[in-house]
N, C-alpha and C positions, 0 to 999 in steps of 0.2 A: 220482411224477413222474420221467420218465428222465432220468438223469443221460446227459452225454457220454461219460462208462466206460460206459455201456450199460444200467446197476444202474437202480432204480426205486427212491422210500426215501420212506418213509412213519412222519414223528415222532409218536408217538400219547401225551399228555401233556394237562392241566387247562388252563385260560385260565390260564397265567400262566408269568412267567419260571421261576423253580425251580431244579432240578437239570436241566433239560432246557435253559436257554438258553446255555450253552455249546454243546453239540448244536450249535442253530441259528444260533451263530456262524461254528458250522468251515463248514456247507454257505454262508452268505452270505461268507465270507472268500474260499473257495475255488470259490466261482460255479456252485454243484451244486444244480441244482435237486431241492425236495422238497415232499410236503408237509404242512402244519404242520395236523393234526388235531386242535382240542381239545375233549375230554372233556369236556360238563354235568355238574355235581355229580352233579345227579337222573339222570345213566345210568348214574353210573358201578358200582352195587354190581349191577348186571345183568350188565355187561363185566368186571367183574371176574374170574369162573372163564375168561374168556377168554385171561387171557397167563399168563405163562410162571410169572409167579412172585406171581402177585396181585397187583401192582403195576401205578402207572407211575414214568418214562415207558416205554414203548417203541417200542424201533425197527426197522421193518420193511423191508428189503430183498428184494427181488425176492420178497416176499411172507410172507418167513421172519420170523418175532417173534423177537426177541435180545431180551429183558432186562435189567435191570441198566446204569444208564445209565454204569458207569465200562466194563466191559465195552463198548458200542457206543460212546465216545466216543473208545477208544483207536481202532478198529478203523475209523473214518472218519479220525484224525489219521491214520493208518499209510497208508489209500488215498493222503489228499490232501494228503502229505506233510507234516505238520503236528505231527511226534511229537517231532524231533529229529533231525537231519544223519547221528547215527550210532546205534550200540549203547550206548554211554555215556551222550551226551545224552539214551538218549531216558529210561534210564534214571534221569540226573536231574531230568530232565521231569516224568517218574511221579510221583519224587520229591517234586516240589513240589504235585501236585495230593493225592496222599497226607499233606502234611500240612495240607491245605487242609483235609480229614476231621476230623482230628484236631481244629481250632479247631470244626470245626463239630460233632464227637459232645460236647466241652465247651461248646460254646453248648446243645446239648442239653438240657443238668441241668438249665437254670433254664426254658426253652422248652417243657418238659412238662411244670415243676412243678405241680399243677393248688391248691395251697394258692399264692391271691395276698400275702401276706406274705412269707412264705417265697420264692418264685418273687421277689421285689422283693429281698430282699436278696440271695437268689445271681446276677441279675441284675447288681446294683450291683457286688458283689465281682467279677465278670465280668470286668466293664469297667473300675474300677480299679487290682484287681492281674493278673490273666490273660491276659489279650488279649493286653497290652505285650511281654509276654515272645515273646509271638506275631510280633510284628508288628516286633521288631526282629530275628528270627531271616527272615523273609519278605525283608524291605528289606536283609539284610544278601545274600542269595543273591541279591538281584536284582540288586547293588552290584558282587557279584565274578565276575557274568557276563559274558564276554568282547564284549560288546555294551555295553558303558561304562553298563552298566543302565537298557537300551533293553523286553528282553526277559528272559526265565528263562532263553533257550537261546540258546546265540553266533549261529546259523544263522537266527535271525528271531523270528519269532511263532513262538509249539505253542499245544495245545491247553493247555497248560500256562495259560499268559496268559490266554486267554477264559477259562477256570475260576475262575482270581481277582477278573477284573476285573468278571465280571457275579458273582463273591458282594459284591466291593464294593460296586456301587454299587448293591444291594438293602441293607446294610447301611448305607450312607451315606444311605439315603432316612430310616432312623429315628434313626441315630446321626453329625450332620453332621459333628462335630467330629473323630471317631475319626480320621483319620490327618496333623489337622493338624500332628504332629511327624514326619512320616512322608513327607517330600516328593518322593522316588521313588516310592513306592508310591503316593500320589494322581494326580500324573502318568503314571504305568503305566495307572492304571485309565480317564483323557482318550484315550492315546495308544490302546489297543485299540479304544477306543468309537471313535475317529477313520481307523481303518483300511480305508481302501476296500473296499466291501464291507460290510461291521458295521456303516459309518457309515450307510449308506443301507438297513440293515436295519433300523436303530433307530429311525430318522424311522416308515417304515411300520409296524411291530410294532403287537400294541396292549396297550394302556396298561391294565397291571394295576399292583397295589400289588405283589405280590411275584413 
């Protein structure tokens, strides 16, 4: 689809929110049209070699494929003024997203464990001991922002807010109490999901588990 800037965008991913949803939020909030192409799982093996890194998601910009969601999400954030108001804020915003990846890496330790008994122990330890320290740090950063805890950047919403809100939206589906002691983070998730453009996208997007 052609955007007001003249570029065409096609986001290629599975039928899931996953790591592509923050990108969809960028398009929704910026009111930029894009093709939301969802690959059926059974078609993925035949398409895998056609992608830059043998992975999804992929973003096509004017027909040029860009792999790695972190790379193209930052590209779009810069194009649509959602990366931070200056270079310092951009670095601070990037740091929040990188910190989120630290949380996801810690989760992956138990998520990918094939031994069910061991997985349960690792998962329980993560939610009992490890996650709390991450949430304390995240909420502190949100509180310290010059916008009185509204967003992670003082200049308004950025792609970091979208990434964090999408991440916790999914986690809360499975563990609804994890933010009970982190009111700022809980309100942040709701605030982002009710931003103009994003609210409308959430209402109409395909319903998926992840």
